[in-house]
Structure formats: C-alpha cells, structure tokens
C-alpha positions in Angstrom: -17.7 -5.9 42.4 -18.1 -9.3 40.8 -15.4 -10.9 38.6 -15.6 -9.7 35.2 -12.6 -12.0 33.6 -11.3 -15.3 34.2 -7.9 -15.5 32.2 -5.5 -18.6 32.9 -2.6 -19.5 30.6 -1.3 -23.2 31.0 2.5 -23.4 31.3 4.6 -26.4 31.0 6.7 -26.6 34.1 9.4 -28.4 32.4 9.8 -26.0 29.2 8.0 -22.9 30.6 6.4 -22.9 27.2 2.9 -21.7 27.0 0.6 -24.8 26.4 -2.7 -23.2 25.9 -4.9 -20.6 27.5 -8.2 -20.3 28.8 -10.1 -17.0 28.6 -13.7 -15.8 29.4 -15.4 -12.7 30.4 -17.7 -13.2 33.0 -21.3 -11.4 33.3 -22.3 -10.6 36.9 -25.4 -12.2 38.3 -25.8 -9.5 41.4 -25.1 -6.4 39.8 -27.9 -4.2 37.8 -27.3 -3.9 34.3 -26.2 -0.2 35.1 -23.7 -1.2 37.7 -22.4 -3.9 35.5 -21.9 -1.2 32.2 -20.3 1.1 34.8 -17.6 -1.7 36.0 -17.3 -2.9 32.4 -16.8 0.8 31.2 -14.3 1.5 34.0 -12.2 -1.6 33.6 -12.3 -2.2 29.9 -12.2 1.5 28.6 -10.6 0.1 25.4 -13.5 0.2 23.0 -12.9 -2.9 21.3 -12.3 -4.9 24.7 -15.7 -3.4 25.9 -17.7 -4.3 23.2 -16.1 -8.3 23.1 -17.0 -8.2 26.7 -20.7 -7.4 26.1 -20.8 -9.8 23.3 -19.3 -13.0 24.6 -19.5 -12.4 28.8 -21.3 -15.5 30.2 -22.6 -16.3 33.9 -19.7 -17.6 36.2 -21.2 -20.7 36.8 -20.9 -21.5 33.0 -17.4 -19.9 32.8 -16.4 -22.5 35.5 -18.1 -25.5 33.9 -16.1 -24.5 30.5 -12.7 -24.1 32.8 -13.3 -27.7 34.1 -13.8 -29.1 30.8 -10.8 -27.3 29.5 -8.7 -28.7 32.5 -10.1 -32.3 31.7 -9.4 -32.1 27.9 -5.7 -31.2 28.7 -5.6 -34.0 31.4 -4.8 -31.4 34.1 -7.1 -32.4 36.6 -9.0 -35.4 37.8 -12.4 -34.8 37.8 -13.6 -36.0 41.1 -15.3 -34.5 44.2 -13.4 -31.3 45.1 -10.9 -31.9 41.9 -7.5 -32.6 42.3 -5.2 -30.3 40.0 -2.1 -31.8 38.3 -0.2 -28.8 38.7 -0.5 -25.4 40.5 -1.6 -21.9 40.1 0.7 -19.2 40.1 -0.5 -15.7 41.0 0.8 -12.3 41.4 -0.2 -11.5 44.9 -2.6 -13.6 47.0 -6.0 -11.4 46.6 -7.6 -13.1 43.5 -7.6 -16.6 44.7 -7.5 -15.9 48.5 -10.2 -13.4 48.4 -12.2 -12.5 45.0 -12.6 -16.0 43.7 -14.3 -17.4 46.8 -16.5 -14.4 47.3 -17.4 -14.8 43.5 -18.3 -18.7 44.4 -20.4 -17.4 47.5 -22.3 -15.0 44.9 -22.7 -17.9 42.6 -24.2 -20.1 45.0 -21.4 -22.5 44.5 -18.9 -24.5 46.5 -15.2 -23.6 46.1 -13.3 -26.4 45.0 -10.2 -27.8 46.4 -8.4 -27.0 43.6 -8.6 -23.3 44.2 -7.9 -23.4 47.6 -3.9 -23.4 46.8 -1.7 -21.6 44.9 1.8 -20.2 44.4 2.2 -16.4 44.8 4.9 -15.1 42.1 5.8 -12.5 44.5 7.3 -14.6 47.2 9.0 -16.6 44.6 10.5 -13.7 43.4 11.7 -12.2 46.9 13.1 -15.4 47.6 15.1 -15.9 44.4 16.2 -12.2 43.5 16.1 -11.0 47.4 14.1 -8.2 46.2 10.5 -7.3 47.1 8.3 -6.3 44.4 4.8 -5.3 45.1 3.4 -5.6 41.8 3.9 -7.2 38.4 5.8 -4.3 36.7 8.1 -3.9 39.6 9.2 -7.3 38.7 9.7 -7.0 35.3 11.4 -3.7 35.2 14.8 -5.2 36.8 14.6 -8.0 34.5 14.4 -5.6 31.7 11.2 -6.7 30.5 8.8 -4.3 28.5 5.0 -4.9 29.5 3.2 -6.5 26.9 -0.6 -5.8 26.0 -2.6 -3.8 28.3 -2.1 -3.6 31.8 -5.1 -4.7 34.1 -6.5 -6.6 31.1 -6.5 -10.1 32.9 -5.5 -12.2 29.9 -2.6 -9.9 29.3 -1.5 -9.7 32.7 -1.5 -13.3 33.1 0.8 -13.7 30.0 3.2 -11.1 31.4 3.2 -13.0 35.0 4.2 -16.1 32.7 6.9 -14.2 31.1 8.3 -13.3 34.8 7.8 -17.0 36.1 
C-alpha cells in the first residue's frame, strides 16, 4: 500500500503554537485504480473525505515538491543537496518515517532526503517524561484528560492531536 495522505503541522518550539500546516492527499502510482479505490474507501469511509481525496490527490513527487516549497517559504530548511531542516519531525511511533516514507520514496524512484532520516518519537518522550508507556496516541491523551479531536486515523486530525500531546 502506498501513502494516501501527507499531513505536517508546523509548531513553534518556543510557544508550542501552530504556525501553519501542510496537507496533501497522495495519489498512488503503482496501484491499480481498483486497488486505489479500495484503499481510499477503507481509509476514508466518510463520504466528504473520500470525495475530497478523489478530487485533490496528486502524485507523491508533486507532494514532496510542494512540501519542500512550503518549508522554504517558512524558512524552515536550507534547500541544498539532501536538505537541512531547521527543526525536527515529531511522530507518534517510528513506523511512518522509519518504514513507510522510505518505501514511498523507493516506489516513486526518488532518493530519501537527509531531513527525513531523523525524527523524535513522541512515545519515547512521553515515557521519559511521565514514566508511563503509551502504545498509541489515544493512550497518551487519556491520562492527560484530552478528548480526541476530529477523526482518528485521518492524518491531518491525528497530527493535530499529536501536537496537542506535545
């Protein structure tokens, strides 16, 4: 399965306020149209989200170009060979950046940039700070008396909830 969504909120590390967010739906290039539709229907059963995905999804290469343009517009990276991020990606687990993004770069025939080879796993930070293991975002939110905002597993909503835990 290829990536269907690429959501990234930008948080100011000093104020912990949302600066901006980048969000694109990704149109698979290796899956058949039938398999793509099955994946989209499975991941986005909400009719409105499903429709928006079909109307706006673009190839991964275009998503990454737009993402790097967005980073440049925010002066968040040095656009040089391999890129140099002025910040850090914070994830809820290692899977997305450690496994899925490199696989997607390979499928797209692109070289994984240096800035996507490092990240902070919020689960580790949570464990170190609270001395409490959390295997998922919801299990971090519950003891913090946080309600889930939006739709769980919709990437843009999950990133907003992860930012709230952060």
